[in-house]
C-alpha positions, 0 to 999 in steps of 0.5 A: 500500499502506498503512503497516500492511502494511509489517510483512510486507515482507522485505528480503534482504541480504548482509553481508560479515563481514570488511569488514562491507560490506552489499549490499541484494538487494531488498525484497518483500512475498511472497518466493518461492523463485524470486524469492530465487534470482534475487536470488542470481543477480543478486548473484553477477553483481554481485560478479563475481570478488569472489565468490571471496572468500566462503567461506560463506553463513550463512542461516536455515531459512526456506522461501524459501531453496530448493535452487536458492538453495543451488545458486547459491552452491555453484556458486561454491564457497561453503559454506552454513551453516544457523543452528540452529532458533529461534536468532536469536543464531546470526547475530550480524553480521546481527542487529547490522546489522538492529538499527543500521539500525532504530535509526539509520534506519527508526525515524525515517522513515515508510515509505510503500511498498516502493519507498520502503523500498528507496530509503531502505535503498539510501541508508543502505547507501551511507552505512554502507559508505562513510562510517559509522565502525566501531569494530571496523575501527579507525574505518574505514568498510567501503569504506575499507582505509587508516587515516583521516587524522589529526585536523586543526585545525578553525580552519585547515581548511574542513569540508563538511557533506552531508545524507543521507536528507533531513537525518536523517544528516549526513556531514562531510568536509574541503573542498577 
């Protein structure tokens, strides 16, 4: 697939509002109601018992979200909330994540095909959930529940640098 055709790729993702953890469900050029419903089933199976923590699912009014898609979540006791028509600001958390992933990752990489896009997004989501600090969570990444360690003197501690996305992002941690 040429890079011009990538403008028609849809990425399906779910964001947990309380922790801001992101899950990528898949990427496809032509999402159908059947495929999207299957991705929803896969997500529910992946979440397991954690699915009980979710109270509602906010989604837009796109035709790819069929009644079968809604039934997957309502069977788990999750209420479906549809955003108003033509109101992209109604789901501010999702819009903010899309802006973040575009600014920090996708605008800086030439994506070749859907597989490359999914690989890149999977690696970025791991960085986003496990390492990237969030101001709204007291400088904690979504996967971390405790407060970060206090600031240390860098002259006495060794620092390890790990390159993410082929050096686009650097993650720093204290070496053992």
